[in-house]
mmCIF file of the N, C-alpha and C atoms, coordinates in Angstrom:
data_MODEL
# 
_entry.id   MODEL 
# 
loop_
_atom_site.group_PDB 
_atom_site.id 
_atom_site.type_symbol 
_atom_site.label_atom_id 
_atom_site.label_alt_id 
_atom_site.label_comp_id 
_atom_site.label_asym_id 
_atom_site.label_entity_id 
_atom_site.label_seq_id 
_atom_site.pdbx_PDB_ins_code 
_atom_site.Cartn_x 
_atom_site.Cartn_y 
_atom_site.Cartn_z 
_atom_site.occupancy 
_atom_site.B_iso_or_equiv 
_atom_site.pdbx_formal_charge 
_atom_site.auth_seq_id 
_atom_site.auth_comp_id 
_atom_site.auth_asym_id 
_atom_site.auth_atom_id 
_atom_site.pdbx_PDB_model_num 
ATOM 1   N N  . MET A 1 1  ? 1.490   -9.505  -7.761  1.00 0.00 ? 1  MET A N  1 
ATOM 2   C CA . MET A 1 1  ? 0.322   -8.675  -7.632  1.00 0.00 ? 1  MET A CA 1 
ATOM 3   C C  . MET A 1 1  ? 0.080   -8.021  -8.990  1.00 0.00 ? 1  MET A C  1 
ATOM 4   N N  . ILE A 1 2  ? -1.168  -8.092  -9.406  1.00 0.00 ? 2  ILE A N  1 
ATOM 5   C CA . ILE A 1 2  ? -1.528  -7.470  -10.682 1.00 0.00 ? 2  ILE A CA 1 
ATOM 6   C C  . ILE A 1 2  ? -2.855  -6.725  -10.509 1.00 0.00 ? 2  ILE A C  1 
ATOM 7   N N  . PRO A 1 3  ? -3.076  -5.724  -11.351 1.00 0.00 ? 3  PRO A N  1 
ATOM 8   C CA . PRO A 1 3  ? -4.377  -5.059  -11.316 1.00 0.00 ? 3  PRO A CA 1 
ATOM 9   C C  . PRO A 1 3  ? -5.474  -6.055  -11.696 1.00 0.00 ? 3  PRO A C  1 
ATOM 10  N N  . ALA A 1 4  ? -6.577  -5.997  -10.984 1.00 0.00 ? 4  ALA A N  1 
ATOM 11  C CA . ALA A 1 4  ? -7.691  -6.907  -11.265 1.00 0.00 ? 4  ALA A CA 1 
ATOM 12  C C  . ALA A 1 4  ? -8.161  -6.782  -12.705 1.00 0.00 ? 4  ALA A C  1 
ATOM 13  N N  . SER A 1 5  ? -8.044  -5.600  -13.270 1.00 0.00 ? 5  SER A N  1 
ATOM 14  C CA . SER A 1 5  ? -8.486  -5.387  -14.655 1.00 0.00 ? 5  SER A CA 1 
ATOM 15  C C  . SER A 1 5  ? -7.621  -6.128  -15.668 1.00 0.00 ? 5  SER A C  1 
ATOM 16  N N  . ASN A 1 6  ? -6.459  -6.624  -15.249 1.00 0.00 ? 6  ASN A N  1 
ATOM 17  C CA . ASN A 1 6  ? -5.563  -7.349  -16.162 1.00 0.00 ? 6  ASN A CA 1 
ATOM 18  C C  . ASN A 1 6  ? -5.700  -8.869  -16.081 1.00 0.00 ? 6  ASN A C  1 
ATOM 19  N N  . ILE A 1 7  ? -6.545  -9.369  -15.212 1.00 0.00 ? 7  ILE A N  1 
ATOM 20  C CA . ILE A 1 7  ? -6.655  -10.814 -15.031 1.00 0.00 ? 7  ILE A CA 1 
ATOM 21  C C  . ILE A 1 7  ? -7.002  -11.516 -16.338 1.00 0.00 ? 7  ILE A C  1 
ATOM 22  N N  . SER A 1 8  ? -7.908  -10.954 -17.101 1.00 0.00 ? 8  SER A N  1 
ATOM 23  C CA . SER A 1 8  ? -8.330  -11.625 -18.339 1.00 0.00 ? 8  SER A CA 1 
ATOM 24  C C  . SER A 1 8  ? -7.194  -11.704 -19.360 1.00 0.00 ? 8  SER A C  1 
ATOM 25  N N  . ASN A 1 9  ? -6.169  -10.893 -19.210 1.00 0.00 ? 9  ASN A N  1 
ATOM 26  C CA . ASN A 1 9  ? -5.037  -10.887 -20.138 1.00 0.00 ? 9  ASN A CA 1 
ATOM 27  C C  . ASN A 1 9  ? -3.819  -11.642 -19.607 1.00 0.00 ? 9  ASN A C  1 
ATOM 28  N N  . LEU A 1 10 ? -3.931  -12.214 -18.431 1.00 0.00 ? 10 LEU A N  1 
ATOM 29  C CA . LEU A 1 10 ? -2.798  -12.879 -17.799 1.00 0.00 ? 10 LEU A CA 1 
ATOM 30  C C  . LEU A 1 10 ? -2.457  -14.175 -18.524 1.00 0.00 ? 10 LEU A C  1 
ATOM 31  N N  . MET A 1 11 ? -1.196  -14.281 -18.916 1.00 0.00 ? 11 MET A N  1 
ATOM 32  C CA . MET A 1 11 ? -0.709  -15.490 -19.574 1.00 0.00 ? 11 MET A CA 1 
ATOM 33  C C  . MET A 1 11 ? 0.511   -15.971 -18.799 1.00 0.00 ? 11 MET A C  1 
ATOM 34  N N  . LEU A 1 12 ? 0.466   -17.212 -18.335 1.00 0.00 ? 12 LEU A N  1 
ATOM 35  C CA . LEU A 1 12 ? 1.545   -17.747 -17.517 1.00 0.00 ? 12 LEU A CA 1 
ATOM 36  C C  . LEU A 1 12 ? 2.078   -19.029 -18.130 1.00 0.00 ? 12 LEU A C  1 
ATOM 37  N N  . LYS A 1 13 ? 3.377   -19.241 -17.949 1.00 0.00 ? 13 LYS A N  1 
ATOM 38  C CA . LYS A 1 13 ? 3.974   -20.509 -18.352 1.00 0.00 ? 13 LYS A CA 1 
ATOM 39  C C  . LYS A 1 13 ? 3.431   -21.609 -17.444 1.00 0.00 ? 13 LYS A C  1 
ATOM 40  N N  . GLN A 1 14 ? 3.419   -22.826 -17.941 1.00 0.00 ? 14 GLN A N  1 
ATOM 41  C CA . GLN A 1 14 ? 2.850   -23.934 -17.184 1.00 0.00 ? 14 GLN A CA 1 
ATOM 42  C C  . GLN A 1 14 ? 3.548   -24.155 -15.845 1.00 0.00 ? 14 GLN A C  1 
ATOM 43  N N  . ASP A 1 15 ? 4.871   -23.930 -15.774 1.00 0.00 ? 15 ASP A N  1 
ATOM 44  C CA . ASP A 1 15 ? 5.558   -24.124 -14.498 1.00 0.00 ? 15 ASP A CA 1 
ATOM 45  C C  . ASP A 1 15 ? 5.080   -23.126 -13.441 1.00 0.00 ? 15 ASP A C  1 
ATOM 46  N N  . ILE A 1 16 ? 4.704   -21.933 -13.865 1.00 0.00 ? 16 ILE A N  1 
ATOM 47  C CA . ILE A 1 16 ? 4.158   -20.943 -12.934 1.00 0.00 ? 16 ILE A CA 1 
ATOM 48  C C  . ILE A 1 16 ? 2.756   -21.364 -12.499 1.00 0.00 ? 16 ILE A C  1 
ATOM 49  N N  . VAL A 1 17 ? 1.948   -21.813 -13.436 1.00 0.00 ? 17 VAL A N  1 
ATOM 50  C CA . VAL A 1 17 ? 0.604   -22.302 -13.103 1.00 0.00 ? 17 VAL A CA 1 
ATOM 51  C C  . VAL A 1 17 ? 0.705   -23.432 -12.083 1.00 0.00 ? 17 VAL A C  1 
ATOM 52  N N  . ASN A 1 18 ? 1.628   -24.355 -12.308 1.00 0.00 ? 18 ASN A N  1 
ATOM 53  C CA . ASN A 1 18 ? 1.822   -25.472 -11.381 1.00 0.00 ? 18 ASN A CA 1 
ATOM 54  C C  . ASN A 1 18 ? 2.241   -24.970 -10.000 1.00 0.00 ? 18 ASN A C  1 
ATOM 55  N N  . ALA A 1 19 ? 3.159   -24.021 -9.975  1.00 0.00 ? 19 ALA A N  1 
ATOM 56  C CA . ALA A 1 19 ? 3.631   -23.470 -8.697  1.00 0.00 ? 19 ALA A CA 1 
ATOM 57  C C  . ALA A 1 19 ? 2.488   -22.800 -7.942  1.00 0.00 ? 19 ALA A C  1 
ATOM 58  N N  . VAL A 1 20 ? 1.623   -22.105 -8.653  1.00 0.00 ? 20 VAL A N  1 
ATOM 59  C CA . VAL A 1 20 ? 0.468   -21.470 -8.011  1.00 0.00 ? 20 VAL A CA 1 
ATOM 60  C C  . VAL A 1 20 ? -0.460  -22.541 -7.450  1.00 0.00 ? 20 VAL A C  1 
ATOM 61  N N  . GLN A 1 21 ? -0.712  -23.573 -8.225  1.00 0.00 ? 21 GLN A N  1 
ATOM 62  C CA . GLN A 1 21 ? -1.595  -24.657 -7.770  1.00 0.00 ? 21 GLN A CA 1 
ATOM 63  C C  . GLN A 1 21 ? -1.035  -25.362 -6.540  1.00 0.00 ? 21 GLN A C  1 
ATOM 64  N N  . GLU A 1 22 ? 0.280   -25.408 -6.426  1.00 0.00 ? 22 GLU A N  1 
ATOM 65  C CA . GLU A 1 22 ? 0.930   -26.074 -5.295  1.00 0.00 ? 22 GLU A CA 1 
ATOM 66  C C  . GLU A 1 22 ? 1.258   -25.097 -4.157  1.00 0.00 ? 22 GLU A C  1 
ATOM 67  N N  . SER A 1 23 ? 0.748   -23.896 -4.243  1.00 0.00 ? 23 SER A N  1 
ATOM 68  C CA . SER A 1 23 ? 0.954   -22.841 -3.228  1.00 0.00 ? 23 SER A CA 1 
ATOM 69  C C  . SER A 1 23 ? 2.420   -22.490 -3.034  1.00 0.00 ? 23 SER A C  1 
ATOM 70  N N  . GLN A 1 24 ? 3.229   -22.669 -4.063  1.00 0.00 ? 24 GLN A N  1 
ATOM 71  C CA . GLN A 1 24 ? 4.631   -22.269 -4.009  1.00 0.00 ? 24 GLN A CA 1 
ATOM 72  C C  . GLN A 1 24 ? 4.821   -20.848 -4.528  1.00 0.00 ? 24 GLN A C  1 
ATOM 73  N N  . PHE A 1 25 ? 3.813   -20.344 -5.193  1.00 0.00 ? 25 PHE A N  1 
ATOM 74  C CA . PHE A 1 25 ? 3.854   -19.012 -5.789  1.00 0.00 ? 25 PHE A CA 1 
ATOM 75  C C  . PHE A 1 25 ? 2.443   -18.457 -5.700  1.00 0.00 ? 25 PHE A C  1 
ATOM 76  N N  . HIS A 1 26 ? 2.340   -17.166 -5.471  1.00 0.00 ? 26 HIS A N  1 
ATOM 77  C CA . HIS A 1 26 ? 1.015   -16.555 -5.329  1.00 0.00 ? 26 HIS A CA 1 
ATOM 78  C C  . HIS A 1 26 ? 0.873   -15.388 -6.290  1.00 0.00 ? 26 HIS A C  1 
ATOM 79  N N  . ILE A 1 27 ? -0.313  -15.231 -6.783  1.00 0.00 ? 27 ILE A N  1 
ATOM 80  C CA . ILE A 1 27 ? -0.657  -14.081 -7.616  1.00 0.00 ? 27 ILE A CA 1 
ATOM 81  C C  . ILE A 1 27 ? -1.898  -13.457 -6.998  1.00 0.00 ? 27 ILE A C  1 
ATOM 82  N N  . TRP A 1 28 ? -1.785  -12.201 -6.623  1.00 0.00 ? 28 TRP A N  1 
ATOM 83  C CA . TRP A 1 28 ? -2.917  -11.494 -6.044  1.00 0.00 ? 28 TRP A CA 1 
ATOM 84  C C  . TRP A 1 28 ? -3.392  -10.443 -7.038  1.00 0.00 ? 28 TRP A C  1 
ATOM 85  N N  . SER A 1 29 ? -4.682  -10.344 -7.198  1.00 0.00 ? 29 SER A N  1 
ATOM 86  C CA . SER A 1 29 ? -5.242  -9.269  -8.002  1.00 0.00 ? 29 SER A CA 1 
ATOM 87  C C  . SER A 1 29 ? -5.831  -8.237  -7.049  1.00 0.00 ? 29 SER A C  1 
ATOM 88  N N  . VAL A 1 30 ? -5.605  -6.987  -7.365  1.00 0.00 ? 30 VAL A N  1 
ATOM 89  C CA . VAL A 1 30 ? -6.099  -5.905  -6.512  1.00 0.00 ? 30 VAL A CA 1 
ATOM 90  C C  . VAL A 1 30 ? -6.831  -4.878  -7.364  1.00 0.00 ? 30 VAL A C  1 
ATOM 91  N N  . ASN A 1 31 ? -7.864  -4.314  -6.779  1.00 0.00 ? 31 ASN A N  1 
ATOM 92  C CA . ASN A 1 31 ? -8.639  -3.274  -7.452  1.00 0.00 ? 31 ASN A CA 1 
ATOM 93  C C  . ASN A 1 31 ? -8.142  -1.875  -7.127  1.00 0.00 ? 31 ASN A C  1 
ATOM 94  N N  . LYS A 1 32 ? -7.607  -1.712  -5.911  1.00 0.00 ? 32 LYS A N  1 
ATOM 95  C CA . LYS A 1 32 ? -7.173  -0.390  -5.443  1.00 0.00 ? 32 LYS A CA 1 
ATOM 96  C C  . LYS A 1 32 ? -5.820  -0.517  -4.761  1.00 0.00 ? 32 LYS A C  1 
ATOM 97  N N  . ILE A 1 33 ? -5.095  0.570   -4.685  1.00 0.00 ? 33 ILE A N  1 
ATOM 98  C CA . ILE A 1 33 ? -3.794  0.588   -4.026  1.00 0.00 ? 33 ILE A CA 1 
ATOM 99  C C  . ILE A 1 33 ? -3.913  0.164   -2.563  1.00 0.00 ? 33 ILE A C  1 
ATOM 100 N N  . GLU A 1 34 ? -5.037  0.493   -1.932  1.00 0.00 ? 34 GLU A N  1 
ATOM 101 C CA . GLU A 1 34 ? -5.246  0.106   -0.542  1.00 0.00 ? 34 GLU A CA 1 
ATOM 102 C C  . GLU A 1 34 ? -5.176  -1.419  -0.386  1.00 0.00 ? 34 GLU A C  1 
ATOM 103 N N  . GLU A 1 35 ? -5.756  -2.141  -1.342  1.00 0.00 ? 35 GLU A N  1 
ATOM 104 C CA . GLU A 1 35 ? -5.713  -3.605  -1.296  1.00 0.00 ? 35 GLU A CA 1 
ATOM 105 C C  . GLU A 1 35 ? -4.274  -4.099  -1.447  1.00 0.00 ? 35 GLU A C  1 
ATOM 106 N N  . GLY A 1 36 ? -3.522  -3.471  -2.334  1.00 0.00 ? 36 GLY A N  1 
ATOM 107 C CA . GLY A 1 36 ? -2.126  -3.857  -2.532  1.00 0.00 ? 36 GLY A CA 1 
ATOM 108 C C  . GLY A 1 36 ? -1.290  -3.633  -1.286  1.00 0.00 ? 36 GLY A C  1 
ATOM 109 N N  . ILE A 1 37 ? -1.509  -2.518  -0.616  1.00 0.00 ? 37 ILE A N  1 
ATOM 110 C CA . ILE A 1 37 ? -0.785  -2.218  0.621   1.00 0.00 ? 37 ILE A CA 1 
ATOM 111 C C  . ILE A 1 37 ? -1.082  -3.283  1.662   1.00 0.00 ? 37 ILE A C  1 
ATOM 112 N N  . GLU A 1 38 ? -2.331  -3.672  1.759   1.00 0.00 ? 38 GLU A N  1 
ATOM 113 C CA . GLU A 1 38 ? -2.714  -4.686  2.738   1.00 0.00 ? 38 GLU A CA 1 
ATOM 114 C C  . GLU A 1 38 ? -2.091  -6.039  2.410   1.00 0.00 ? 38 GLU A C  1 
ATOM 115 N N  . VAL A 1 39 ? -2.037  -6.391  1.125   1.00 0.00 ? 39 VAL A N  1 
ATOM 116 C CA . VAL A 1 39 ? -1.414  -7.658  0.718   1.00 0.00 ? 39 VAL A CA 1 
ATOM 117 C C  . VAL A 1 39 ? 0.074   -7.640  1.062   1.00 0.00 ? 39 VAL A C  1 
ATOM 118 N N  . LEU A 1 40 ? 0.740   -6.538  0.772   1.00 0.00 ? 40 LEU A N  1 
ATOM 119 C CA . LEU A 1 40 ? 2.183   -6.451  0.978   1.00 0.00 ? 40 LEU A CA 1 
ATOM 120 C C  . LEU A 1 40 ? 2.591   -6.370  2.443   1.00 0.00 ? 40 LEU A C  1 
ATOM 121 N N  . THR A 1 41 ? 1.777   -5.701  3.260   1.00 0.00 ? 41 THR A N  1 
ATOM 122 C CA . THR A 1 41 ? 2.180   -5.459  4.647   1.00 0.00 ? 41 THR A CA 1 
ATOM 123 C C  . THR A 1 41 ? 1.459   -6.324  5.673   1.00 0.00 ? 41 THR A C  1 
ATOM 124 N N  . GLY A 1 42 ? 0.287   -6.827  5.322   1.00 0.00 ? 42 GLY A N  1 
ATOM 125 C CA . GLY A 1 42 ? -0.522  -7.547  6.292   1.00 0.00 ? 42 GLY A CA 1 
ATOM 126 C C  . GLY A 1 42 ? -1.231  -6.628  7.264   1.00 0.00 ? 42 GLY A C  1 
ATOM 127 N N  . VAL A 1 43 ? -1.150  -5.332  7.007   1.00 0.00 ? 43 VAL A N  1 
ATOM 128 C CA . VAL A 1 43 ? -1.781  -4.321  7.860   1.00 0.00 ? 43 VAL A CA 1 
ATOM 129 C C  . VAL A 1 43 ? -2.773  -3.548  7.004   1.00 0.00 ? 43 VAL A C  1 
ATOM 130 N N  . PRO A 1 44 ? -3.965  -3.270  7.523   1.00 0.00 ? 44 PRO A N  1 
ATOM 131 C CA . PRO A 1 44 ? -4.927  -2.488  6.739   1.00 0.00 ? 44 PRO A CA 1 
ATOM 132 C C  . PRO A 1 44 ? -4.354  -1.128  6.357   1.00 0.00 ? 44 PRO A C  1 
ATOM 133 N N  . ALA A 1 45 ? -4.682  -0.692  5.148   1.00 0.00 ? 45 ALA A N  1 
ATOM 134 C CA . ALA A 1 45 ? -4.246  0.632   4.704   1.00 0.00 ? 45 ALA A CA 1 
ATOM 135 C C  . ALA A 1 45 ? -4.856  1.692   5.607   1.00 0.00 ? 45 ALA A C  1 
ATOM 136 N N  . GLY A 1 46 ? -6.118  1.508   5.953   1.00 0.00 ? 46 GLY A N  1 
ATOM 137 C CA . GLY A 1 46 ? -6.739  2.362   6.951   1.00 0.00 ? 46 GLY A CA 1 
ATOM 138 C C  . GLY A 1 46 ? -7.375  3.621   6.439   1.00 0.00 ? 46 GLY A C  1 
ATOM 139 N N  . LYS A 1 47 ? -7.923  3.591   5.230   1.00 0.00 ? 47 LYS A N  1 
ATOM 140 C CA . LYS A 1 47 ? -8.637  4.769   4.750   1.00 0.00 ? 47 LYS A CA 1 
ATOM 141 C C  . LYS A 1 47 ? -10.129 4.524   4.953   1.00 0.00 ? 47 LYS A C  1 
ATOM 142 N N  . ASN A 1 48 ? -10.760 5.404   5.713   1.00 0.00 ? 48 ASN A N  1 
ATOM 143 C CA . ASN A 1 48 ? -12.183 5.286   5.995   1.00 0.00 ? 48 ASN A CA 1 
ATOM 144 C C  . ASN A 1 48 ? -13.000 5.855   4.847   1.00 0.00 ? 48 ASN A C  1 
ATOM 145 N N  . LYS A 1 49 ? -14.272 5.511   4.812   1.00 0.00 ? 49 LYS A N  1 
ATOM 146 C CA . LYS A 1 49 ? -15.151 5.981   3.726   1.00 0.00 ? 49 LYS A CA 1 
ATOM 147 C C  . LYS A 1 49 ? -15.257 7.494   3.677   1.00 0.00 ? 49 LYS A C  1 
ATOM 148 N N  . ASP A 1 50 ? -15.083 8.146   4.813   1.00 0.00 ? 50 ASP A N  1 
ATOM 149 C CA . ASP A 1 50 ? -15.162 9.609   4.839   1.00 0.00 ? 50 ASP A CA 1 
ATOM 150 C C  . ASP A 1 50 ? -13.834 10.278  4.476   1.00 0.00 ? 50 ASP A C  1 
ATOM 151 N N  . GLY A 1 51 ? -12.822 9.463   4.130   1.00 0.00 ? 51 GLY A N  1 
ATOM 152 C CA . GLY A 1 51 ? -11.525 10.004  3.723   1.00 0.00 ? 51 GLY A CA 1 
ATOM 153 C C  . GLY A 1 51 ? -10.522 10.133  4.853   1.00 0.00 ? 51 GLY A C  1 
ATOM 154 N N  . SER A 1 52 ? -10.961 9.939   6.089   1.00 0.00 ? 52 SER A N  1 
ATOM 155 C CA . SER A 1 52 ? -10.038 10.013  7.214   1.00 0.00 ? 52 SER A CA 1 
ATOM 156 C C  . SER A 1 52 ? -9.232  8.717   7.305   1.00 0.00 ? 52 SER A C  1 
ATOM 157 N N  . PHE A 1 53 ? -8.191  8.735   8.113   1.00 0.00 ? 53 PHE A N  1 
ATOM 158 C CA . PHE A 1 53 ? -7.332  7.570   8.265   1.00 0.00 ? 53 PHE A CA 1 
ATOM 159 C C  . PHE A 1 53 ? -7.574  6.891   9.601   1.00 0.00 ? 53 PHE A C  1 
ATOM 160 N N  . ASP A 1 54 ? -7.691  5.573   9.572   1.00 0.00 ? 54 ASP A N  1 
ATOM 161 C CA . ASP A 1 54 ? -7.774  4.771   10.797  1.00 0.00 ? 54 ASP A CA 1 
ATOM 162 C C  . ASP A 1 54 ? -6.433  4.894   11.504  1.00 0.00 ? 54 ASP A C  1 
ATOM 163 N N  . PRO A 1 55 ? -6.415  5.222   12.786  1.00 0.00 ? 55 PRO A N  1 
ATOM 164 C CA . PRO A 1 55 ? -5.139  5.438   13.484  1.00 0.00 ? 55 PRO A CA 1 
ATOM 165 C C  . PRO A 1 55 ? -4.192  4.236   13.472  1.00 0.00 ? 55 PRO A C  1 
ATOM 166 N N  . ASP A 1 56 ? -4.724  3.035   13.285  1.00 0.00 ? 56 ASP A N  1 
ATOM 167 C CA . ASP A 1 56 ? -3.886  1.836   13.273  1.00 0.00 ? 56 ASP A CA 1 
ATOM 168 C C  . ASP A 1 56 ? -3.449  1.434   11.860  1.00 0.00 ? 56 ASP A C  1 
ATOM 169 N N  . GLY A 1 57 ? -3.855  2.184   10.854  1.00 0.00 ? 57 GLY A N  1 
ATOM 170 C CA . GLY A 1 57 ? -3.554  1.813   9.477   1.00 0.00 ? 57 GLY A CA 1 
ATOM 171 C C  . GLY A 1 57 ? -2.241  2.388   8.959   1.00 0.00 ? 57 GLY A C  1 
ATOM 172 N N  . ILE A 1 58 ? -1.825  1.865   7.825   1.00 0.00 ? 58 ILE A N  1 
ATOM 173 C CA . ILE A 1 58 ? -0.586  2.310   7.173   1.00 0.00 ? 58 ILE A CA 1 
ATOM 174 C C  . ILE A 1 58 ? -0.663  3.789   6.800   1.00 0.00 ? 58 ILE A C  1 
ATOM 175 N N  . PHE A 1 59 ? -1.793  4.231   6.251   1.00 0.00 ? 59 PHE A N  1 
ATOM 176 C CA . PHE A 1 59 ? -1.893  5.625   5.819   1.00 0.00 ? 59 PHE A CA 1 
ATOM 177 C C  . PHE A 1 59 ? -1.715  6.586   6.993   1.00 0.00 ? 59 PHE A C  1 
ATOM 178 N N  . ALA A 1 60 ? -2.263  6.261   8.158   1.00 0.00 ? 60 ALA A N  1 
ATOM 179 C CA . ALA A 1 60 ? -2.091  7.135   9.333   1.00 0.00 ? 60 ALA A CA 1 
ATOM 180 C C  . ALA A 1 60 ? -0.629  7.160   9.757   1.00 0.00 ? 60 ALA A C  1 
ATOM 181 N N  . ARG A 1 61 ? 0.031   6.009   9.702   1.00 0.00 ? 61 ARG A N  1 
ATOM 182 C CA . ARG A 1 61 ? 1.456   5.954   10.066  1.00 0.00 ? 61 ARG A CA 1 
ATOM 183 C C  . ARG A 1 61 ? 2.293   6.806   9.108   1.00 0.00 ? 61 ARG A C  1 
ATOM 184 N N  . VAL A 1 62 ? 1.990   6.693   7.829   1.00 0.00 ? 62 VAL A N  1 
ATOM 185 C CA . VAL A 1 62 ? 2.723   7.484   6.829   1.00 0.00 ? 62 VAL A CA 1 
ATOM 186 C C  . VAL A 1 62 ? 2.449   8.968   7.041   1.00 0.00 ? 62 VAL A C  1 
ATOM 187 N N  . ASN A 1 63 ? 1.196   9.317   7.280   1.00 0.00 ? 63 ASN A N  1 
ATOM 188 C CA . ASN A 1 63 ? 0.829   10.708  7.500   1.00 0.00 ? 63 ASN A CA 1 
ATOM 189 C C  . ASN A 1 63 ? 1.549   11.276  8.721   1.00 0.00 ? 63 ASN A C  1 
ATOM 190 N N  . GLN A 1 64 ? 1.615   10.474  9.781   1.00 0.00 ? 64 GLN A N  1 
ATOM 191 C CA . GLN A 1 64 ? 2.324   10.888  10.999  1.00 0.00 ? 64 GLN A CA 1 
ATOM 192 C C  . GLN A 1 64 ? 3.803   11.118  10.717  1.00 0.00 ? 64 GLN A C  1 
ATOM 193 N N  . ARG A 1 65 ? 4.406   10.203  9.998   1.00 0.00 ? 65 ARG A N  1 
ATOM 194 C CA . ARG A 1 65 ? 5.840   10.308  9.691   1.00 0.00 ? 65 ARG A CA 1 
ATOM 195 C C  . ARG A 1 65 ? 6.120   11.520  8.814   1.00 0.00 ? 65 ARG A C  1 
ATOM 196 N N  . LEU A 1 66 ? 5.257   11.768  7.852   1.00 0.00 ? 66 LEU A N  1 
ATOM 197 C CA . LEU A 1 66 ? 5.435   12.944  6.992   1.00 0.00 ? 66 LEU A CA 1 
ATOM 198 C C  . LEU A 1 66 ? 5.323   14.239  7.792   1.00 0.00 ? 66 LEU A C  1 
ATOM 199 N N  . ALA A 1 67 ? 4.426   14.272  8.772   1.00 0.00 ? 67 ALA A N  1 
ATOM 200 C CA . ALA A 1 67 ? 4.296   15.463  9.615   1.00 0.00 ? 67 ALA A CA 1 
ATOM 201 C C  . ALA A 1 67 ? 5.576   15.693  10.414  1.00 0.00 ? 67 ALA A C  1 
ATOM 202 N N  . VAL A 1 68 ? 6.154   14.625  10.946  1.00 0.00 ? 68 VAL A N  1 
ATOM 203 C CA . VAL A 1 68 ? 7.415   14.738  11.691  1.00 0.00 ? 68 VAL A CA 1 
ATOM 204 C C  . VAL A 1 68 ? 8.526   15.234  10.772  1.00 0.00 ? 68 VAL A C  1 
ATOM 205 N N  . LEU A 1 69 ? 8.613   14.664  9.578   1.00 0.00 ? 69 LEU A N  1 
ATOM 206 C CA . LEU A 1 69 ? 9.649   15.090  8.632   1.00 0.00 ? 69 LEU A CA 1 
ATOM 207 C C  . LEU A 1 69 ? 9.472   16.553  8.239   1.00 0.00 ? 69 LEU A C  1 
ATOM 208 N N  . ALA A 1 70 ? 8.222   16.982  8.067   1.00 0.00 ? 70 ALA A N  1 
ATOM 209 C CA . ALA A 1 70 ? 7.956   18.381  7.720   1.00 0.00 ? 70 ALA A CA 1 
ATOM 210 C C  . ALA A 1 70 ? 8.407   19.302  8.846   1.00 0.00 ? 70 ALA A C  1 
ATOM 211 N N  . GLU A 1 71 ? 8.127   18.920  10.076  1.00 0.00 ? 71 GLU A N  1 
ATOM 212 C CA . GLU A 1 71 ? 8.553   19.728  11.227  1.00 0.00 ? 71 GLU A CA 1 
ATOM 213 C C  . GLU A 1 71 ? 10.075  19.799  11.303  1.00 0.00 ? 71 GLU A C  1 
ATOM 214 N N  . GLU A 1 72 ? 10.744  18.692  11.077  1.00 0.00 ? 72 GLU A N  1 
ATOM 215 C CA . GLU A 1 72 ? 12.207  18.687  11.096  1.00 0.00 ? 72 GLU A CA 1 
ATOM 216 C C  . GLU A 1 72 ? 12.780  19.553  9.982   1.00 0.00 ? 72 GLU A C  1 
ATOM 217 N N  . LEU A 1 73 ? 12.154  19.519  8.833   1.00 0.00 ? 73 LEU A N  1 
ATOM 218 C CA . LEU A 1 73 ? 12.601  20.346  7.716   1.00 0.00 ? 73 LEU A CA 1 
ATOM 219 C C  . LEU A 1 73 ? 12.462  21.823  8.054   1.00 0.00 ? 73 LEU A C  1 
ATOM 220 N N  . VAL A 1 74 ? 11.355  22.174  8.689   1.00 0.00 ? 74 VAL A N  1 
ATOM 221 C CA . VAL A 1 74 ? 11.139  23.563  9.089   1.00 0.00 ? 74 VAL A CA 1 
ATOM 222 C C  . VAL A 1 74 ? 12.211  23.991  10.088  1.00 0.00 ? 74 VAL A C  1 
ATOM 223 N N  . LYS A 1 75 ? 12.514  23.137  11.053  1.00 0.00 ? 75 LYS A N  1 
ATOM 224 C CA . LYS A 1 75 ? 13.551  23.460  12.045  1.00 0.00 ? 75 LYS A CA 1 
ATOM 225 C C  . LYS A 1 75 ? 14.903  23.673  11.369  1.00 0.00 ? 75 LYS A C  1 
ATOM 226 N N  . CYS A 1 76 ? 15.213  22.821  10.414  1.00 0.00 ? 76 CYS A N  1 
ATOM 227 C CA . CYS A 1 76 ? 16.499  22.928  9.718   1.00 0.00 ? 76 CYS A CA 1 
ATOM 228 C C  . CYS A 1 76 ? 16.571  24.164  8.826   1.00 0.00 ? 76 CYS A C  1 
ATOM 229 N N  . SER A 1 77 ? 15.430  24.600  8.342   1.00 0.00 ? 77 SER A N  1 
ATOM 230 C CA . SER A 1 77 ? 15.433  25.752  7.431   1.00 0.00 ? 77 SER A CA 1 
ATOM 231 C C  . SER A 1 77 ? 15.386  27.074  8.181   1.00 0.00 ? 77 SER A C  1 
ATOM 232 N N  . GLY A 1 78 ? 15.131  27.031  9.494   1.00 0.00 ? 78 GLY A N  1 
ATOM 233 C CA . GLY A 1 78 ? 15.126  28.247  10.287  1.00 0.00 ? 78 GLY A CA 1 
ATOM 234 C C  . GLY A 1 78 ? 13.796  28.974  10.301  1.00 0.00 ? 78 GLY A C  1 
ATOM 235 N N  . GLU A 1 79 ? 12.765  28.400  9.689   1.00 0.00 ? 79 GLU A N  1 
ATOM 236 C CA . GLU A 1 79 ? 11.452  29.043  9.693   1.00 0.00 ? 79 GLU A CA 1 
ATOM 237 C C  . GLU A 1 79 ? 10.747  28.731  10.991  1.00 0.00 ? 79 GLU A C  1 
ATOM 238 N N  . THR A 1 80 ? 9.663   29.468  11.282  1.00 0.00 ? 80 THR A N  1 
ATOM 239 C CA . THR A 1 80 ? 8.937   29.265  12.526  1.00 0.00 ? 80 THR A CA 1 
ATOM 240 C C  . THR A 1 80 ? 7.785   28.269  12.389  1.00 0.00 ? 80 THR A C  1 
ATOM 241 N N  . GLY A 1 81 ? 7.432   27.882  11.206  1.00 0.00 ? 81 GLY A N  1 
ATOM 242 C CA . GLY A 1 81 ? 6.337   26.934  11.007  1.00 0.00 ? 81 GLY A CA 1 
ATOM 243 C C  . GLY A 1 81 ? 6.265   26.508  9.562   1.00 0.00 ? 81 GLY A C  1 
ATOM 244 N N  . TYR A 1 82 ? 5.571   25.446  9.299   1.00 0.00 ? 82 TYR A N  1 
ATOM 245 C CA . TYR A 1 82 ? 5.422   25.029  7.899   1.00 0.00 ? 82 TYR A CA 1 
ATOM 246 C C  . TYR A 1 82 ? 4.012   25.335  7.430   1.00 0.00 ? 82 TYR A C  1 
ATOM 247 N N  . ARG A 1 83 ? 3.891   25.457  6.139   1.00 0.00 ? 83 ARG A N  1 
ATOM 248 C CA . ARG A 1 83 ? 2.599   25.837  5.571   1.00 0.00 ? 83 ARG A CA 1 
ATOM 249 C C  . ARG A 1 83 ? 1.892   24.636  5.053   1.00 0.00 ? 83 ARG A C  1 
# 
């Protein structure tokens, strides 16, 4: 995976070019991190145009997990809530 802006500078050895042509190796260009996440996971990143997260996307899952971790941290620290 490479940034799309670097495609014009990409230089590959012939064996890599051959492997790509034979579908033995893949090179993906991405414009945004969301595209990279989707390539790596096969799951949409899930960021909507309004900035919210699609509940089925990676970003919503990460956000949910971070909220759980924050709550656990608060419990361990003895505070009544997190800020």
